[in-house]
Structure formats: C-alpha cells, structure tokens
PDBQT receptor file of N, H, CA, C and O in Angstrom, charges set to zero:
ATOM      1  N   UNK A   1     -23.456  -7.933  15.849  1.00  0.00    +0.000 N 
ATOM      2  CA  UNK A   1     -22.557  -7.629  16.922  1.00  0.00    +0.000 C 
ATOM      3  C   UNK A   1     -23.310  -7.559  18.255  1.00  0.00    +0.000 C 
ATOM      4  O   UNK A   1     -22.873  -8.129  19.256  1.00  0.00    +0.000 OA
ATOM      5  N   UNK A   2     -24.426  -6.866  18.253  1.00  0.00    +0.000 N 
ATOM      6  H   UNK A   2     -24.781  -6.403  17.440  1.00  0.00    +0.000 HD
ATOM      7  CA  UNK A   2     -25.170  -6.710  19.511  1.00  0.00    +0.000 C 
ATOM      8  C   UNK A   2     -25.637  -8.049  20.064  1.00  0.00    +0.000 C 
ATOM      9  O   UNK A   2     -25.711  -8.235  21.279  1.00  0.00    +0.000 OA
ATOM     10  N   UNK A   3     -25.956  -8.994  19.157  1.00  0.00    +0.000 N 
ATOM     11  H   UNK A   3     -25.896  -8.844  18.170  1.00  0.00    +0.000 HD
ATOM     12  CA  UNK A   3     -26.382 -10.312  19.596  1.00  0.00    +0.000 C 
ATOM     13  C   UNK A   3     -25.283 -11.011  20.394  1.00  0.00    +0.000 C 
ATOM     14  O   UNK A   3     -25.569 -11.840  21.258  1.00  0.00    +0.000 OA
ATOM     15  N   UNK A   4     -24.029 -10.676  20.104  1.00  0.00    +0.000 N 
ATOM     16  H   UNK A   4     -23.796 -10.003  19.402  1.00  0.00    +0.000 HD
ATOM     17  CA  UNK A   4     -22.889 -11.268  20.805  1.00  0.00    +0.000 C 
ATOM     18  C   UNK A   4     -22.468 -10.439  22.014  1.00  0.00    +0.000 C 
ATOM     19  O   UNK A   4     -21.494 -10.775  22.689  1.00  0.00    +0.000 OA
ATOM     20  N   UNK A   5     -23.199  -9.350  22.293  1.00  0.00    +0.000 N 
ATOM     21  H   UNK A   5     -23.990  -9.077  21.745  1.00  0.00    +0.000 HD
ATOM     22  CA  UNK A   5     -22.891  -8.523  23.451  1.00  0.00    +0.000 C 
ATOM     23  C   UNK A   5     -21.879  -7.428  23.171  1.00  0.00    +0.000 C 
ATOM     24  O   UNK A   5     -21.301  -6.873  24.106  1.00  0.00    +0.000 OA
ATOM     25  N   UNK A   6     -21.650  -7.105  21.905  1.00  0.00    +0.000 N 
ATOM     26  H   UNK A   6     -22.119  -7.556  21.146  1.00  0.00    +0.000 HD
ATOM     27  CA  UNK A   6     -20.700  -6.069  21.529  1.00  0.00    +0.000 C 
ATOM     28  C   UNK A   6     -21.433  -4.922  20.849  1.00  0.00    +0.000 C 
ATOM     29  O   UNK A   6     -22.501  -5.116  20.268  1.00  0.00    +0.000 OA
ATOM     30  N   UNK A   7     -20.859  -3.732  20.923  1.00  0.00    +0.000 N 
ATOM     31  H   UNK A   7     -19.991  -3.575  21.395  1.00  0.00    +0.000 HD
ATOM     32  CA  UNK A   7     -21.328  -2.623  20.107  1.00  0.00    +0.000 C 
ATOM     33  C   UNK A   7     -20.116  -1.929  19.505  1.00  0.00    +0.000 C 
ATOM     34  O   UNK A   7     -18.985  -2.344  19.756  1.00  0.00    +0.000 OA
ATOM     35  N   UNK A   8     -20.326  -0.887  18.720  1.00  0.00    +0.000 N 
ATOM     36  H   UNK A   8     -21.245  -0.550  18.516  1.00  0.00    +0.000 HD
ATOM     37  CA  UNK A   8     -19.215  -0.295  17.986  1.00  0.00    +0.000 C 
ATOM     38  C   UNK A   8     -18.138   0.306  18.898  1.00  0.00    +0.000 C 
ATOM     39  O   UNK A   8     -16.993   0.460  18.472  1.00  0.00    +0.000 OA
ATOM     40  N   UNK A   9     -18.481   0.642  20.130  1.00  0.00    +0.000 N 
ATOM     41  H   UNK A   9     -19.411   0.517  20.476  1.00  0.00    +0.000 HD
ATOM     42  CA  UNK A   9     -17.474   1.179  21.053  1.00  0.00    +0.000 C 
ATOM     43  C   UNK A   9     -16.458   0.110  21.488  1.00  0.00    +0.000 C 
ATOM     44  O   UNK A   9     -15.405   0.439  22.034  1.00  0.00    +0.000 OA
ATOM     45  N   UNK A  10     -16.776  -1.162  21.246  1.00  0.00    +0.000 N 
ATOM     46  H   UNK A  10     -17.632  -1.430  20.802  1.00  0.00    +0.000 HD
ATOM     47  CA  UNK A  10     -15.844  -2.248  21.561  1.00  0.00    +0.000 C 
ATOM     48  C   UNK A  10     -14.815  -2.467  20.445  1.00  0.00    +0.000 C 
ATOM     49  O   UNK A  10     -13.847  -3.201  20.641  1.00  0.00    +0.000 OA
ATOM     50  N   UNK A  11     -15.010  -1.851  19.297  1.00  0.00    +0.000 N 
ATOM     51  H   UNK A  11     -15.797  -1.255  19.138  1.00  0.00    +0.000 HD
ATOM     52  CA  UNK A  11     -14.081  -2.021  18.181  1.00  0.00    +0.000 C 
ATOM     53  C   UNK A  11     -12.789  -1.284  18.493  1.00  0.00    +0.000 C 
ATOM     54  O   UNK A  11     -12.800  -0.101  18.830  1.00  0.00    +0.000 OA
ATOM     55  N   UNK A  12     -11.671  -2.000  18.376  1.00  0.00    +0.000 N 
ATOM     56  H   UNK A  12     -11.662  -2.961  18.102  1.00  0.00    +0.000 HD
ATOM     57  CA  UNK A  12     -10.364  -1.401  18.688  1.00  0.00    +0.000 C 
ATOM     58  C   UNK A  12      -9.545  -1.095  17.445  1.00  0.00    +0.000 C 
ATOM     59  O   UNK A  12      -8.688  -0.212  17.479  1.00  0.00    +0.000 OA
ATOM     60  N   UNK A  13      -9.787  -1.799  16.352  1.00  0.00    +0.000 N 
ATOM     61  H   UNK A  13     -10.483  -2.517  16.324  1.00  0.00    +0.000 HD
ATOM     62  CA  UNK A  13      -9.073  -1.520  15.108  1.00  0.00    +0.000 C 
ATOM     63  C   UNK A  13      -9.892  -1.972  13.910  1.00  0.00    +0.000 C 
ATOM     64  O   UNK A  13     -10.681  -2.912  13.995  1.00  0.00    +0.000 OA
ATOM     65  N   UNK A  14      -9.691  -1.285  12.792  1.00  0.00    +0.000 N 
ATOM     66  H   UNK A  14      -9.050  -0.521  12.722  1.00  0.00    +0.000 HD
ATOM     67  CA  UNK A  14     -10.363  -1.633  11.540  1.00  0.00    +0.000 C 
ATOM     68  C   UNK A  14      -9.337  -1.683  10.414  1.00  0.00    +0.000 C 
ATOM     69  O   UNK A  14      -8.436  -0.848  10.334  1.00  0.00    +0.000 OA
ATOM     70  N   UNK A  15      -9.491  -2.664   9.561  1.00  0.00    +0.000 N 
ATOM     71  H   UNK A  15     -10.223  -3.343   9.626  1.00  0.00    +0.000 HD
ATOM     72  CA  UNK A  15      -8.715  -2.734   8.337  1.00  0.00    +0.000 C 
ATOM     73  C   UNK A  15      -9.636  -2.415   7.180  1.00  0.00    +0.000 C 
ATOM     74  O   UNK A  15     -10.676  -3.052   7.017  1.00  0.00    +0.000 OA
ATOM     75  N   UNK A  16      -9.263  -1.434   6.376  1.00  0.00    +0.000 N 
ATOM     76  H   UNK A  16      -8.418  -0.916   6.509  1.00  0.00    +0.000 HD
ATOM     77  CA  UNK A  16     -10.087  -1.007   5.248  1.00  0.00    +0.000 C 
ATOM     78  C   UNK A  16      -9.382  -1.441   3.966  1.00  0.00    +0.000 C 
ATOM     79  O   UNK A  16      -8.249  -1.039   3.703  1.00  0.00    +0.000 OA
ATOM     80  N   UNK A  17     -10.054  -2.253   3.183  1.00  0.00    +0.000 N 
ATOM     81  H   UNK A  17     -10.974  -2.579   3.396  1.00  0.00    +0.000 HD
ATOM     82  CA  UNK A  17      -9.511  -2.756   1.926  1.00  0.00    +0.000 C 
ATOM     83  C   UNK A  17     -10.317  -2.123   0.794  1.00  0.00    +0.000 C 
ATOM     84  O   UNK A  17     -11.535  -2.284   0.726  1.00  0.00    +0.000 OA
ATOM     85  N   UNK A  18      -9.633  -1.407  -0.087  1.00  0.00    +0.000 N 
ATOM     86  H   UNK A  18      -8.643  -1.276  -0.032  1.00  0.00    +0.000 HD
ATOM     87  CA  UNK A  18     -10.311  -0.653  -1.141  1.00  0.00    +0.000 C 
ATOM     88  C   UNK A  18      -9.697  -0.994  -2.495  1.00  0.00    +0.000 C 
ATOM     89  O   UNK A  18      -8.489  -1.208  -2.597  1.00  0.00    +0.000 OA
ATOM     90  N   UNK A  19     -10.528  -1.044  -3.533  1.00  0.00    +0.000 N 
ATOM     91  H   UNK A  19     -11.509  -0.869  -3.451  1.00  0.00    +0.000 HD
ATOM     92  CA  UNK A  19      -9.957  -1.300  -4.851  1.00  0.00    +0.000 C 
ATOM     93  C   UNK A  19      -9.413  -0.020  -5.484  1.00  0.00    +0.000 C 
ATOM     94  O   UNK A  19      -8.729  -0.074  -6.506  1.00  0.00    +0.000 OA
ATOM     95  N   UNK A  20      -9.717   1.137  -4.878  1.00  0.00    +0.000 N 
ATOM     96  H   UNK A  20     -10.273   1.181  -4.048  1.00  0.00    +0.000 HD
ATOM     97  CA  UNK A  20      -9.231   2.402  -5.409  1.00  0.00    +0.000 C 
ATOM     98  C   UNK A  20      -9.087   3.395  -4.257  1.00  0.00    +0.000 C 
ATOM     99  O   UNK A  20     -10.085   3.900  -3.742  1.00  0.00    +0.000 OA
ATOM    100  N   UNK A  21      -7.861   3.672  -3.859  1.00  0.00    +0.000 N 
ATOM    101  H   UNK A  21      -7.051   3.262  -4.277  1.00  0.00    +0.000 HD
ATOM    102  CA  UNK A  21      -7.644   4.581  -2.726  1.00  0.00    +0.000 C 
ATOM    103  C   UNK A  21      -8.059   6.019  -3.025  1.00  0.00    +0.000 C 
ATOM    104  O   UNK A  21      -8.135   6.837  -2.108  1.00  0.00    +0.000 OA
ATOM    105  N   UNK A  22      -8.329   6.341  -4.287  1.00  0.00    +0.000 N 
ATOM    106  H   UNK A  22      -8.267   5.676  -5.031  1.00  0.00    +0.000 HD
ATOM    107  CA  UNK A  22      -8.815   7.692  -4.583  1.00  0.00    +0.000 C 
ATOM    108  C   UNK A  22     -10.210   7.916  -3.990  1.00  0.00    +0.000 C 
ATOM    109  O   UNK A  22     -10.675   9.053  -3.917  1.00  0.00    +0.000 OA
ATOM    110  N   UNK A  23     -10.876   6.841  -3.566  1.00  0.00    +0.000 N 
ATOM    111  H   UNK A  23     -10.498   5.917  -3.625  1.00  0.00    +0.000 HD
ATOM    112  CA  UNK A  23     -12.183   6.940  -2.905  1.00  0.00    +0.000 C 
ATOM    113  C   UNK A  23     -12.051   7.092  -1.384  1.00  0.00    +0.000 C 
ATOM    114  O   UNK A  23     -13.049   7.037  -0.666  1.00  0.00    +0.000 OA
ATOM    115  N   UNK A  24     -10.829   7.281  -0.898  1.00  0.00    +0.000 N 
ATOM    116  H   UNK A  24     -10.018   7.325  -1.481  1.00  0.00    +0.000 HD
ATOM    117  CA  UNK A  24     -10.590   7.325   0.547  1.00  0.00    +0.000 C 
ATOM    118  C   UNK A  24     -11.397   8.424   1.237  1.00  0.00    +0.000 C 
ATOM    119  O   UNK A  24     -11.982   8.181   2.292  1.00  0.00    +0.000 OA
ATOM    120  N   UNK A  25     -11.440   9.622   0.662  1.00  0.00    +0.000 N 
ATOM    121  H   UNK A  25     -10.965   9.819  -0.195  1.00  0.00    +0.000 HD
ATOM    122  CA  UNK A  25     -12.161  10.719   1.320  1.00  0.00    +0.000 C 
ATOM    123  C   UNK A  25     -13.647  10.408   1.488  1.00  0.00    +0.000 C 
ATOM    124  O   UNK A  25     -14.227  10.696   2.535  1.00  0.00    +0.000 OA
ATOM    125  N   UNK A  26     -14.260   9.825   0.466  1.00  0.00    +0.000 N 
ATOM    126  H   UNK A  26     -13.789   9.591  -0.384  1.00  0.00    +0.000 HD
ATOM    127  CA  UNK A  26     -15.673   9.464   0.567  1.00  0.00    +0.000 C 
ATOM    128  C   UNK A  26     -15.883   8.388   1.627  1.00  0.00    +0.000 C 
ATOM    129  O   UNK A  26     -16.818   8.467   2.424  1.00  0.00    +0.000 OA
ATOM    130  N   UNK A  27     -15.003   7.375   1.633  1.00  0.00    +0.000 N 
ATOM    131  H   UNK A  27     -14.244   7.311   0.986  1.00  0.00    +0.000 HD
ATOM    132  CA  UNK A  27     -15.093   6.324   2.646  1.00  0.00    +0.000 C 
ATOM    133  C   UNK A  27     -14.906   6.927   4.037  1.00  0.00    +0.000 C 
ATOM    134  O   UNK A  27     -15.616   6.562   4.974  1.00  0.00    +0.000 OA
ATOM    135  N   UNK A  28     -13.959   7.840   4.169  1.00  0.00    +0.000 N 
ATOM    136  H   UNK A  28     -13.382   8.135   3.407  1.00  0.00    +0.000 HD
ATOM    137  CA  UNK A  28     -13.650   8.429   5.466  1.00  0.00    +0.000 C 
ATOM    138  C   UNK A  28     -14.838   9.221   6.028  1.00  0.00    +0.000 C 
ATOM    139  O   UNK A  28     -15.051   9.230   7.240  1.00  0.00    +0.000 OA
ATOM    140  N   UNK A  29     -15.601   9.874   5.172  1.00  0.00    +0.000 N 
ATOM    141  H   UNK A  29     -15.427   9.866   4.187  1.00  0.00    +0.000 HD
ATOM    142  CA  UNK A  29     -16.791  10.604   5.632  1.00  0.00    +0.000 C 
ATOM    143  C   UNK A  29     -17.815   9.649   6.230  1.00  0.00    +0.000 C 
ATOM    144  O   UNK A  29     -18.371   9.921   7.294  1.00  0.00    +0.000 OA
ATOM    145  N   UNK A  30     -18.067   8.542   5.557  1.00  0.00    +0.000 N 
ATOM    146  H   UNK A  30     -17.616   8.321   4.693  1.00  0.00    +0.000 HD
ATOM    147  CA  UNK A  30     -19.032   7.548   6.051  1.00  0.00    +0.000 C 
ATOM    148  C   UNK A  30     -18.498   6.888   7.322  1.00  0.00    +0.000 C 
ATOM    149  O   UNK A  30     -19.246   6.673   8.276  1.00  0.00    +0.000 OA
ATOM    150  N   UNK A  31     -17.210   6.572   7.330  1.00  0.00    +0.000 N 
ATOM    151  H   UNK A  31     -16.603   6.747   6.555  1.00  0.00    +0.000 HD
ATOM    152  CA  UNK A  31     -16.554   5.951   8.485  1.00  0.00    +0.000 C 
ATOM    153  C   UNK A  31     -16.689   6.861   9.710  1.00  0.00    +0.000 C 
ATOM    154  O   UNK A  31     -17.058   6.400  10.790  1.00  0.00    +0.000 OA
ATOM    155  N   UNK A  32     -16.389   8.151   9.541  1.00  0.00    +0.000 N 
ATOM    156  H   UNK A  32     -16.089   8.526   8.664  1.00  0.00    +0.000 HD
ATOM    157  CA  UNK A  32     -16.469   9.117  10.648  1.00  0.00    +0.000 C 
ATOM    158  C   UNK A  32     -17.901   9.268  11.141  1.00  0.00    +0.000 C 
ATOM    159  O   UNK A  32     -18.133   9.387  12.344  1.00  0.00    +0.000 OA
ATOM    160  N   UNK A  33     -18.859   9.264  10.224  1.00  0.00    +0.000 N 
ATOM    161  H   UNK A  33     -18.670   9.167   9.247  1.00  0.00    +0.000 HD
ATOM    162  CA  UNK A  33     -20.267   9.369  10.625  1.00  0.00    +0.000 C 
ATOM    163  C   UNK A  33     -20.685   8.147  11.442  1.00  0.00    +0.000 C 
ATOM    164  O   UNK A  33     -21.399   8.277  12.437  1.00  0.00    +0.000 OA
ATOM    165  N   UNK A  34     -20.243   6.967  11.023  1.00  0.00    +0.000 N 
ATOM    166  H   UNK A  34     -19.663   6.862  10.215  1.00  0.00    +0.000 HD
ATOM    167  CA  UNK A  34     -20.598   5.742  11.737  1.00  0.00    +0.000 C 
ATOM    168  C   UNK A  34     -20.004   5.718  13.137  1.00  0.00    +0.000 C 
ATOM    169  O   UNK A  34     -20.708   5.404  14.097  1.00  0.00    +0.000 OA
ATOM    170  N   UNK A  35     -18.705   6.047  13.274  1.00  0.00    +0.000 N 
ATOM    171  H   UNK A  35     -18.134   6.302  12.495  1.00  0.00    +0.000 HD
ATOM    172  CA  UNK A  35     -18.037   5.923  14.566  1.00  0.00    +0.000 C 
ATOM    173  C   UNK A  35     -18.217   7.137  15.471  1.00  0.00    +0.000 C 
ATOM    174  O   UNK A  35     -18.068   7.009  16.686  1.00  0.00    +0.000 OA
ATOM    175  N   UNK A  36     -18.529   8.293  14.932  1.00  0.00    +0.000 N 
ATOM    176  H   UNK A  36     -18.651   8.397  13.945  1.00  0.00    +0.000 HD
ATOM    177  CA  UNK A  36     -18.714   9.473  15.771  1.00  0.00    +0.000 C 
ATOM    178  C   UNK A  36     -17.460   9.796  16.572  1.00  0.00    +0.000 C 
ATOM    179  O   UNK A  36     -16.373   9.921  16.007  1.00  0.00    +0.000 OA
ATOM    180  N   UNK A  37     -17.609   9.932  17.897  1.00  0.00    +0.000 N 
ATOM    181  H   UNK A  37     -18.492   9.831  18.356  1.00  0.00    +0.000 HD
ATOM    182  CA  UNK A  37     -16.472  10.278  18.758  1.00  0.00    +0.000 C 
ATOM    183  C   UNK A  37     -15.550   9.109  19.043  1.00  0.00    +0.000 C 
ATOM    184  O   UNK A  37     -14.427   9.312  19.503  1.00  0.00    +0.000 OA
ATOM    185  N   UNK A  38     -15.995   7.897  18.782  1.00  0.00    +0.000 N 
ATOM    186  H   UNK A  38     -16.908   7.732  18.408  1.00  0.00    +0.000 HD
ATOM    187  CA  UNK A  38     -15.151   6.713  18.992  1.00  0.00    +0.000 C 
ATOM    188  C   UNK A  38     -14.162   6.612  17.832  1.00  0.00    +0.000 C 
ATOM    189  O   UNK A  38     -14.574   6.632  16.672  1.00  0.00    +0.000 OA
ATOM    190  N   UNK A  39     -12.876   6.506  18.123  1.00  0.00    +0.000 N 
ATOM    191  H   UNK A  39     -12.541   6.490  19.065  1.00  0.00    +0.000 HD
ATOM    192  CA  UNK A  39     -11.833   6.515  17.090  1.00  0.00    +0.000 C 
ATOM    193  C   UNK A  39     -10.942   5.276  17.204  1.00  0.00    +0.000 C 
ATOM    194  O   UNK A  39      -9.849   5.358  17.764  1.00  0.00    +0.000 OA
ATOM    195  N   UNK A  40     -11.395   4.123  16.679  1.00  0.00    +0.000 N 
ATOM    196  H   UNK A  40     -12.283   4.057  16.224  1.00  0.00    +0.000 HD
ATOM    197  CA  UNK A  40     -10.515   2.951  16.710  1.00  0.00    +0.000 C 
ATOM    198  C   UNK A  40      -9.325   3.143  15.764  1.00  0.00    +0.000 C 
ATOM    199  O   UNK A  40      -9.400   3.921  14.813  1.00  0.00    +0.000 OA
ATOM    200  N   UNK A  41      -8.243   2.437  16.030  1.00  0.00    +0.000 N 
ATOM    201  H   UNK A  41      -8.182   1.805  16.803  1.00  0.00    +0.000 HD
ATOM    202  CA  UNK A  41      -7.092   2.462  15.118  1.00  0.00    +0.000 C 
ATOM    203  C   UNK A  41      -7.564   1.960  13.756  1.00  0.00    +0.000 C 
ATOM    204  O   UNK A  41      -8.528   1.201  13.658  1.00  0.00    +0.000 OA
ATOM    205  N   UNK A  42      -6.863   2.400  12.705  1.00  0.00    +0.000 N 
ATOM    206  H   UNK A  42      -6.080   3.016  12.785  1.00  0.00    +0.000 HD
ATOM    207  CA  UNK A  42      -7.310   2.023  11.366  1.00  0.00    +0.000 C 
ATOM    208  C   UNK A  42      -6.130   1.984  10.409  1.00  0.00    +0.000 C 
ATOM    209  O   UNK A  42      -5.176   2.751  10.537  1.00  0.00    +0.000 OA
ATOM    210  N   UNK A  43      -6.217   1.079   9.453  1.00  0.00    +0.000 N 
ATOM    211  H   UNK A  43      -6.993   0.456   9.349  1.00  0.00    +0.000 HD
ATOM    212  CA  UNK A  43      -5.295   1.104   8.318  1.00  0.00    +0.000 C 
ATOM    213  C   UNK A  43      -6.109   0.910   7.050  1.00  0.00    +0.000 C 
ATOM    214  O   UNK A  43      -7.186   0.314   7.075  1.00  0.00    +0.000 OA
ATOM    215  N   UNK A  44      -5.587   1.417   5.944  1.00  0.00    +0.000 N 
ATOM    216  H   UNK A  44      -4.712   1.901   5.923  1.00  0.00    +0.000 HD
ATOM    217  CA  UNK A  44      -6.267   1.269   4.652  1.00  0.00    +0.000 C 
ATOM    218  C   UNK A  44      -5.240   0.829   3.616  1.00  0.00    +0.000 C 
ATOM    219  O   UNK A  44      -4.123   1.343   3.571  1.00  0.00    +0.000 OA
ATOM    220  N   UNK A  45      -5.633  -0.122   2.794  1.00  0.00    +0.000 N 
ATOM    221  H   UNK A  45      -6.540  -0.540   2.830  1.00  0.00    +0.000 HD
ATOM    222  CA  UNK A  45      -4.762  -0.600   1.722  1.00  0.00    +0.000 C 
ATOM    223  C   UNK A  45      -5.572  -0.721   0.431  1.00  0.00    +0.000 C 
ATOM    224  O   UNK A  45      -6.778  -0.966   0.451  1.00  0.00    +0.000 OA
ATOM    225  N   UNK A  46      -4.874  -0.543  -0.685  1.00  0.00    +0.000 N 
ATOM    226  H   UNK A  46      -3.894  -0.344  -0.701  1.00  0.00    +0.000 HD
ATOM    227  CA  UNK A  46      -5.497  -0.750  -1.983  1.00  0.00    +0.000 C 
ATOM    228  C   UNK A  46      -5.244  -2.181  -2.417  1.00  0.00    +0.000 C 
ATOM    229  O   UNK A  46      -4.123  -2.681  -2.323  1.00  0.00    +0.000 OA
ATOM    230  N   UNK A  47      -6.290  -2.836  -2.892  1.00  0.00    +0.000 N 
ATOM    231  H   UNK A  47      -7.201  -2.431  -2.969  1.00  0.00    +0.000 HD
ATOM    232  CA  UNK A  47      -6.199  -4.224  -3.348  1.00  0.00    +0.000 C 
ATOM    233  C   UNK A  47      -6.697  -4.313  -4.783  1.00  0.00    +0.000 C 
ATOM    234  O   UNK A  47      -7.416  -3.431  -5.254  1.00  0.00    +0.000 OA
ATOM    235  N   UNK A  48      -6.313  -5.376  -5.475  1.00  0.00    +0.000 N 
ATOM    236  H   UNK A  48      -5.729  -6.092  -5.093  1.00  0.00    +0.000 HD
ATOM    237  CA  UNK A  48      -6.684  -5.531  -6.880  1.00  0.00    +0.000 C 
ATOM    238  C   UNK A  48      -8.156  -5.898  -7.054  1.00  0.00    +0.000 C 
ATOM    239  O   UNK A  48      -8.796  -5.443  -8.002  1.00  0.00    +0.000 OA
ATOM    240  N   UNK A  49      -8.696  -6.708  -6.158  1.00  0.00    +0.000 N 
ATOM    241  H   UNK A  49      -8.176  -7.078  -5.388  1.00  0.00    +0.000 HD
ATOM    242  CA  UNK A  49     -10.070  -7.189  -6.325  1.00  0.00    +0.000 C 
ATOM    243  C   UNK A  49     -10.601  -7.627  -4.963  1.00  0.00    +0.000 C 
ATOM    244  O   UNK A  49      -9.853  -8.084  -4.099  1.00  0.00    +0.000 OA
ATOM    245  N   UNK A  50     -11.915  -7.473  -4.796  1.00  0.00    +0.000 N 
ATOM    246  H   UNK A  50     -12.523  -7.101  -5.497  1.00  0.00    +0.000 HD
ATOM    247  CA  UNK A  50     -12.598  -7.928  -3.589  1.00  0.00    +0.000 C 
ATOM    248  C   UNK A  50     -13.729  -8.869  -3.992  1.00  0.00    +0.000 C 
ATOM    249  O   UNK A  50     -14.214  -8.798  -5.121  1.00  0.00    +0.000 OA
ATOM    250  N   UNK A  51     -14.155  -9.745  -3.089  1.00  0.00    +0.000 N 
ATOM    251  H   UNK A  51     -13.761  -9.802  -2.171  1.00  0.00    +0.000 HD
ATOM    252  CA  UNK A  51     -15.258 -10.656  -3.402  1.00  0.00    +0.000 C 
ATOM    253  C   UNK A  51     -16.513  -9.895  -3.831  1.00  0.00    +0.000 C 
ATOM    254  O   UNK A  51     -16.795  -8.805  -3.332  1.00  0.00    +0.000 OA
ATOM    255  N   UNK A  52     -17.252 -10.481  -4.754  1.00  0.00    +0.000 N 
ATOM    256  H   UNK A  52     -17.023 -11.366  -5.159  1.00  0.00    +0.000 HD
ATOM    257  CA  UNK A  52     -18.510  -9.931  -5.260  1.00  0.00    +0.000 C 
ATOM    258  C   UNK A  52     -18.331  -8.558  -5.919  1.00  0.00    +0.000 C 
ATOM    259  O   UNK A  52     -19.295  -7.810  -6.086  1.00  0.00    +0.000 OA
ATOM    260  N   UNK A  53     -17.086  -8.237  -6.290  1.00  0.00    +0.000 N 
ATOM    261  H   UNK A  53     -16.303  -8.844  -6.154  1.00  0.00    +0.000 HD
ATOM    262  CA  UNK A  53     -16.770  -6.971  -6.966  1.00  0.00    +0.000 C 
ATOM    263  C   UNK A  53     -17.185  -5.739  -6.172  1.00  0.00    +0.000 C 
ATOM    264  O   UNK A  53     -17.528  -4.711  -6.756  1.00  0.00    +0.000 OA
ATOM    265  N   UNK A  54     -17.158  -5.834  -4.836  1.00  0.00    +0.000 N 
ATOM    266  H   UNK A  54     -16.880  -6.669  -4.361  1.00  0.00    +0.000 HD
ATOM    267  CA  UNK A  54     -17.451  -4.661  -4.012  1.00  0.00    +0.000 C 
ATOM    268  C   UNK A  54     -16.281  -3.690  -4.090  1.00  0.00    +0.000 C 
ATOM    269  O   UNK A  54     -15.174  -4.087  -4.453  1.00  0.00    +0.000 OA
ATOM    270  N   UNK A  55     -16.511  -2.427  -3.754  1.00  0.00    +0.000 N 
ATOM    271  H   UNK A  55     -17.410  -2.105  -3.458  1.00  0.00    +0.000 HD
ATOM    272  CA  UNK A  55     -15.465  -1.413  -3.812  1.00  0.00    +0.000 C 
ATOM    273  C   UNK A  55     -14.644  -1.357  -2.529  1.00  0.00    +0.000 C 
ATOM    274  O   UNK A  55     -13.449  -1.063  -2.555  1.00  0.00    +0.000 OA
ATOM    275  N   UNK A  56     -15.301  -1.644  -1.402  1.00  0.00    +0.000 N 
ATOM    276  H   UNK A  56     -16.272  -1.883  -1.381  1.00  0.00    +0.000 HD
ATOM    277  CA  UNK A  56     -14.657  -1.501  -0.093  1.00  0.00    +0.000 C 
ATOM    278  C   UNK A  56     -15.083  -2.653   0.804  1.00  0.00    +0.000 C 
ATOM    279  O   UNK A  56     -16.243  -3.065   0.805  1.00  0.00    +0.000 OA
ATOM    280  N   UNK A  57     -14.124  -3.165   1.565  1.00  0.00    +0.000 N 
ATOM    281  H   UNK A  57     -13.181  -2.831   1.564  1.00  0.00    +0.000 HD
ATOM    282  CA  UNK A  57     -14.417  -4.152   2.605  1.00  0.00    +0.000 C 
ATOM    283  C   UNK A  57     -13.738  -3.675   3.882  1.00  0.00    +0.000 C 
ATOM    284  O   UNK A  57     -12.587  -3.239   3.850  1.00  0.00    +0.000 OA
ATOM    285  N   UNK A  58     -14.444  -3.758   5.003  1.00  0.00    +0.000 N 
ATOM    286  H   UNK A  58     -15.379  -4.112   5.028  1.00  0.00    +0.000 HD
ATOM    287  CA  UNK A  58     -13.878  -3.310   6.280  1.00  0.00    +0.000 C 
ATOM    288  C   UNK A  58     -13.912  -4.467   7.264  1.00  0.00    +0.000 C 
ATOM    289  O   UNK A  58     -14.951  -5.083   7.501  1.00  0.00    +0.000 OA
ATOM    290  N   UNK A  59     -12.743  -4.741   7.829  1.00  0.00    +0.000 N 
ATOM    291  H   UNK A  59     -11.899  -4.240   7.636  1.00  0.00    +0.000 HD
ATOM    292  CA  UNK A  59     -12.596  -5.767   8.863  1.00  0.00    +0.000 C 
ATOM    293  C   UNK A  59     -12.503  -5.054  10.208  1.00  0.00    +0.000 C 
ATOM    294  O   UNK A  59     -11.735  -4.102  10.346  1.00  0.00    +0.000 OA
ATOM    295  N   UNK A  60     -13.263  -5.493  11.191  1.00  0.00    +0.000 N 
ATOM    296  H   UNK A  60     -13.887  -6.267  11.080  1.00  0.00    +0.000 HD
ATOM    297  CA  UNK A  60     -13.235  -4.865  12.511  1.00  0.00    +0.000 C 
ATOM    298  C   UNK A  60     -12.841  -5.898  13.562  1.00  0.00    +0.000 C 
ATOM    299  O   UNK A  60     -13.325  -7.030  13.559  1.00  0.00    +0.000 OA
ATOM    300  N   UNK A  61     -11.956  -5.481  14.454  1.00  0.00    +0.000 N 
ATOM    301  H   UNK A  61     -11.563  -4.562  14.456  1.00  0.00    +0.000 HD
ATOM    302  CA  UNK A  61     -11.559  -6.316  15.577  1.00  0.00    +0.000 C 
ATOM    303  C   UNK A  61     -12.020  -5.631  16.856  1.00  0.00    +0.000 C 
ATOM    304  O   UNK A  61     -11.741  -4.453  17.078  1.00  0.00    +0.000 OA
ATOM    305  N   UNK A  62     -12.728  -6.380  17.692  1.00  0.00    +0.000 N 
ATOM    306  H   UNK A  62     -12.955  -7.337  17.512  1.00  0.00    +0.000 HD
ATOM    307  CA  UNK A  62     -13.251  -5.792  18.923  1.00  0.00    +0.000 C 
ATOM    308  C   UNK A  62     -12.707  -6.510  20.143  1.00  0.00    +0.000 C 
ATOM    309  O   UNK A  62     -12.207  -7.632  20.065  1.00  0.00    +0.000 OA
ATOM    310  N   UNK A  63     -12.821  -5.834  21.257  1.00  0.00    +0.000 N 
ATOM    311  H   UNK A  63     -13.227  -4.923  21.320  1.00  0.00    +0.000 HD
ATOM    312  CA  UNK A  63     -12.363  -6.388  22.529  1.00  0.00    +0.000 C 
ATOM    313  C   UNK A  63     -13.367  -6.000  23.593  1.00  0.00    +0.000 C 
ATOM    314  O   UNK A  63     -13.945  -4.914  23.567  1.00  0.00    +0.000 OA
ATOM    315  N   UNK A  64     -13.558  -6.903  24.518  1.00  0.00    +0.000 N 
ATOM    316  H   UNK A  64     -13.089  -7.786  24.539  1.00  0.00    +0.000 HD
ATOM    317  CA  UNK A  64     -14.525  -6.630  25.582  1.00  0.00    +0.000 C 
ATOM    318  C   UNK A  64     -13.898  -6.876  26.919  1.00  0.00    +0.000 C 
ATOM    319  O   UNK A  64     -14.551  -6.703  27.948  1.00  0.00    +0.000 OA
TER     320      UNK A  64
C-alpha cells in the first residue's frame, strides 16, 4: 500500500469474509489493534470456503 502512496488511514471500508462467524470476536480484536483510532466502515459475512483454506479474508477499499 505504501508503495502506491496509501496508508491504512486511507481505507474507507473493509469486507471481512470468514468461514466461521463464531471467530468474529477474535478477528475483531486483531482488526481493532491494526486500525487503532481509525474506524473504516465494515461488513462481515460467513462463507463456505476461502482460497488456500484460510479462515479469514479481508478486502479493503481506500480513497485518496
């Protein structure tokens, strides 16, 4: 991101895709630690499967 001239404060929304929403609280702790005082809009959905069998995938959209 920094190579393109963006940092996390430019993120305006995130989509969180999880294979098990019961892990939401754990994800939310890491998410809050990463973003700190910056609070982009967010949605979370449960999905059946993600590439490479990962548990969570996060899509971020930024604006400058």
